[in-house]
N, C-alpha and C positions, 0 to 999 in steps of 0.2 A: 504494500500500500504506500502511496505517496501522500504525506500529510504535512500541512502547514501549521505551525504553532506560533501564535502571536503572544510574545512575552516569554522571556527565558529567566524569570525569577525563580523562586523556590519551587513553585508548583509547575511552571512550564518546563524548566530545565530537567527536573527529575523525571517527569512524564516523557519528555522527548527522548532522553537517553535510554530509559527502559524500553520504550517503543523501538528505538533503533537497535537495541540489543536483541529484540525479538524479530528483527528482519525488516522493519519498516524503513522507508526512506524519509527522513525528516528534514524539513527546511524551517528553521526558527527565526523569526524576525525579532530584532532587539534594537532599541534606540539608546540605551544606557551605555556610554563609552567604557565605563568600568567593567561591566559585564562582558562586553565584546573583547576588551583587552585581556581579561582572564581566560576566556575561551580560546583566544589566539595562542595562549600558553598552555593549552590542554588542561585547564583547571577551572573549577567553579569559583564564583565570587563569594561563596559561603561554605561553611563546614558541613559536610554530610558524609558519613562513613561510606567508603567505596565508590563515591561518585567520580572522583578525579580519575581513577583507573578506567572507568567506563568511558569517560570523555576522551581520554587518550586513545582508547581502542577504536572509537567510532568517529571521532572528529575528522571532518573533511573526507570521510569515506561515505557513510550513509547518514551522517548527521552534519548539517551545514548551518552555520549562523550567518544570516544575511540581513541587509539593511531594510529591504522591502521586497514585496512580491512584484514580479515583472510580467509584462504581456508582450507577445504570447509566451507562456511558460514552455520550456522544452518538452515537458509532458504534462498532461492535466493532473490536477490534484484530485484525490478521492475525498479528502476532508480537511477542514480547518478547525483548529481548537483554540478558543479564546481563554487565556489563563491569567489575564492581568488582574491586579488587585482592586479591591473596592474600599478605598479609604473613607473616613468620615470627613465632612467639611470641618475646617479649623474651628475650635471652640464650639462644636456642635455635636449632636448625636444623630445627625442626618447623613445617610450614606451618599457618596458622590459617585455616580455612574458615568462620569465623563470619559474615564479611561476605557471603559467597555465600548462606548459609542465610537471613540477614536480607533480602537482596535478593530472593530467591525468595518469601519470605513477603509482601513488599511488593506483589507482583503482585495480590493480593486487594485489592479486590473485583472487579477488571476481568478476572481470569483464571477461565475456567470449564472448562478442559481441552480446548477445541477449537482453541486457538491454538498455534502453534509457539513453543517456548521454546528460545532459542539461548544456549548457554554460550560466552562469549567470554573469560572469565577463565582464567588458568592454574591447572590443578588436577592433583593426583596421579592416576596411572593408575587408572581404575575409579570415580572420584568421580562422573562424570555418571550412570553406570548405578546405582551402589550408594547414592548420597546424593541426587542431584537428582531422579531419577525417583520414588523412594519419597516424597519430600517433596511433589512435585507431585501425586502420587496422593492423598496425605492431604488436601491443600488443596482439590482438585477433587472428591474423592469418587468418582473414576473409577479403574478398574484401570490398571496401568502400560501394558499392551499397547494401550490405547485412546488413550494420550497421544502427543504429538508433540514430541520433544526432539532437539536437534542440538548437537553440539560442533563449533564453527567457530572455530578458534583465530586470534587476532590475531598478525600477524608483522611489523608495520611498525616502522620505525626512527624515533626522534624526530628531527625536523628535516626529514624527507621523508615524513611520514605521509600527507598529502593526495595526493601523487603516487603513492605505493605502494598506497594503497587502491584506486586506479583501474587499476593495472597489474599488481600481483603476483597470481599464481595464488591463488585462495581455496579453502582446504580445507574441505569440508563433510562431515558425517556425520549419522547419525540412528539412532534406536532402531527405526525401521521405514521402509519405502520411502516412505510418505507424508511422513514428516518430511524425508527426503532431498530429495524433489521440492519441498517447500515452501521448504527452504533454498536450493535451486538457483534457484528463481524469484526469491527475494529478492536473492541476491548477483549474479545475472546482470544486474540493473539497475545494479550498481556496477562490476563488472569483467568483461571478456570471457572470462576464463579461470577456470573452476571445476573443481576436482578432487574426486572422490568417494572418501572413505576407506571401507575395508571394514567398519569398526566404530567405535563411539564411542571405544574404547580406542586404536585406531590414530591417530585424530585427536588425542587427548590426547598421545600419545607424539610425534607429528610436531612439535607446538609445543615440547615439552620438548627434543627432539633439536636443533631449530634453535638455540635459545639456548645449550644446553649445548655444542653443537659449537663455536660461536663462543667461548664461555668457555674451552674446552679449547685451542683454537687459540692464543688470546692467552696462555694459561698456558704453552704450549710455548715461546713467545718469552721469557717471563719466566724459565722454568727454564733455557733455553739461555744467557740473559744472565748469570744467577748462576753457571752452570757455568763460563762463560768466565772469570769473575773468580777462580775457584779456581786458574786457571793464570796469573793476572796479566795477563789480556787484557781490553780494553774490550768488554763484551758487545754493546752496540749497534753498535759499529763492525764486529765480525766478522759480525753478522747482515746488515748492509748489504752487506758483501763477498760473503757466500754467496748473497745474492739477486740481485745485479747481473747482468743479462743471462742469467740461468739460470732458465728457465720452470718447472723442477721444484722450485725452492726459493722458497716464498712465506712465509717465516718472519716472524711478527709481531714488530715492534719492541717492546722492553720498555715497560710502562706499566701503569697501574691498570686493572683489569677490574671494573667496578662498575655502578651504576645500578639502577633498580627491578626489572629482570629478571635480568640476568646474576649479580647478587649472590646470588640465591636459587633460580634454576630448577634448578640441580644438586641442591639439597636437596629440592626438590619431586619431581624425577625419582626420587631414591633413597628417598623417604619410606617407601614400602611395598614396596621392593625387598628380597628376601632377601639376606643377606650373601653376597657372591660377588666374584670378581675384578673384574668390571665395575664394581660399586658402589665398590670400593676405588680403582679407577683414576680414576673420575669425581670422587670426593671429594678425591683427592690433587691433582688438577689445580686444583680450587677452592682448596685450602689454599695452593698455591704463590702464587697471585695475592693472596690475603688477607694473606700474610706480608709483602708489600711495605710495607704501612702501618706495621708495627712497625719495619721496617728504616729507613724514613725518620725516624720518631720517634727511634729510637736514634741516627741520624746527627746530628740536630739537637741532641740532649741532649749529645753528645760535643763538638760544635763551636760551639754558640751558648749564651751564658749568658742568664739570665732578667732581666738588669738593664734592657736596652733592649727596646722592642717588637719583635715578630716579625711580618712581613707575609706573608700567605698570599693568593695570587691564583689564580683558576681553581677556584672552589668548586663549580660545576656538575659533574656526574659525567663529562661529556665536553665537548670543545670543537668537535669536527667530526663530523657537522653540529652547529652550535651549538645549545645548549639552555639553558633556565633551570632545569632540573630538578636539585634538590638531593637527591632521594630516592636512598638507597643510595650516595651519593657517598663515595669513598675520601678525598677532600679534607676532607669534613665529619668523617669518622671520625678523620683525622689531627689536625684542629683540636681535636676534643674531647679527644684524648689529650694534646696539648700544653697545652691549657688546664688540664687536671687536673694536669699536671706543673709548673704555676706560671708559664707564659709569658703575657705580655700580648700579645694578638693583635690584628692589624688585618686585616680581611677585605675582599676585592675580587673582583669578577667582572664580565666584560664584558656578560653577558646577564641573570643572576639579579637579581631586584629587590632594592632596599634593604630593603623590608619583609620579604622572605623571609630575607635574610641577618641582619637584626636579630632575627628570630624564633629564630635559633639560640642567641642569648644567649651568644656566645663571645668578643665583643670589639667594638671600634669598627668601623663599616662605612664604607668610602670608595668614592666613585664615580670619583675620580681616582687612578690608580695611582701617579703620581709623588708626589703628596701623601702617599699611604699609605706610601711608602718613605722619606720624610724622617725622618732620625734613627733609622731601624730598624736592628736588629742584622743582619738578613739578610732576603732575599726567597725564598719558596718558590713556584715556578711549578708548579701541581698539575694542570692539564689542558693540552690541545694546541690551544687556540684559535689561529686563524691570525694574530691581531693580535700575538701574542708574537713572531712572526718579524720584526716591525718595531719591536720594543720597544727604546728607548734609555734607559739609566739610567747613573748614575755607575759607573765601573770599580771604584771603591773599595767598592761594595756587594757583599757576599757573596751569591751566588745558588745555590740548589739548583734546577736546571732539570730536573725529573723526566722530561720528555718530549723533551729535547734540541731544543726549538723556538726558543729565543732566539738568533737569528743575529747580533744586533748587540752582544751582551755576552759577556764571558768568564765562564762558569759556574764556580762553586766545585766543582760535582759534578753528575753525572747518574745516573739509575738504571743506565746502562750501565757506570759505573766508580766510583761514589761509595764503594763498599766498599774499593776498592784503596788509597785513601789511608791506611787503617789497616792494610793488609796482612791484612785479615780474609778469611774464607771465607764462602760463602753461609750457613753455619750461625752465623756470628758476627753 
């Protein structure tokens, strides 16, 4: 199959390379010069186990990074896959679909209405039918009922994307049976388990449900943690106690719930949802986890002065599976708020690149954590990378271990109990 992929970010590049490894001929368009420069050197612009080896194997063979689609193509495409991200508007909870519209328009001049167009991006319910189809009809000059459009949501987790693309059930849908059949033929080359949704809208909801479900599960752990503190109890400790040996209790431990998907998919799900109890419930859960950032900032401002530097480690949005991704990271949000409050910051991460950390323009970047802590007023451990379990630092250093992962040091506080020192409640 000959497939065009629009956008070679986290979603597009992993899918493109796995499809190439299964024999498809892939042409991926990308406008970001950093991404193109990395691929020219046979590597990804982000960390994903095993990805660089596959890029080196298929790059410029049956995987090609190009600036744009041309006319006439040497051979016709069978399908195009839209994988661009869906950000929120600045200082808003409203999703911005401009990138998707631009991506669809970029299919010209290679698109003539006979190819399958797959939406892989996360969108509000109804977007594929009400926005994508009319735009494709306008571009091709064909009526909507003659086009072939599928919503096939991406559901992989960063750090395990290559494995999950080959093993996870793939949800497909289509505006007609021909589109569904075309999507099935494509994804059956990648994964043995393909599931057919009853409609485009059902597929859109399935993706949003998966991420929002995880978001709400984690939010319950955070809400329970803060509730415990109103009774003077360590929240993380009581959650561990409730879970131990009891299969019906799988309460998440407290921690930040962020990243490029979980930070916004609840807002995309509720974007065009009428006001109702379900909408309020979903957004309340999201607000619980978002509130942790300000609780940490408030704790630092109460306990740490701005005279000495403050060291922040764990800037990627998660540590397990490890990733270099800074998008939607609570650690970055906390750093920005502390920087604005006058703190001199030192930044460190075990996986994120120095270039990406320096690009934040929030302080000095260190590759050695011990060096970053020399002379610092305190250390904030902001994700749960496994290397923190072996971390050894001076006992005199004040540490806010937000994930309770530092086994070798005595933490000044954790999200499980750091409010207790002030005798405050979850509203404080």
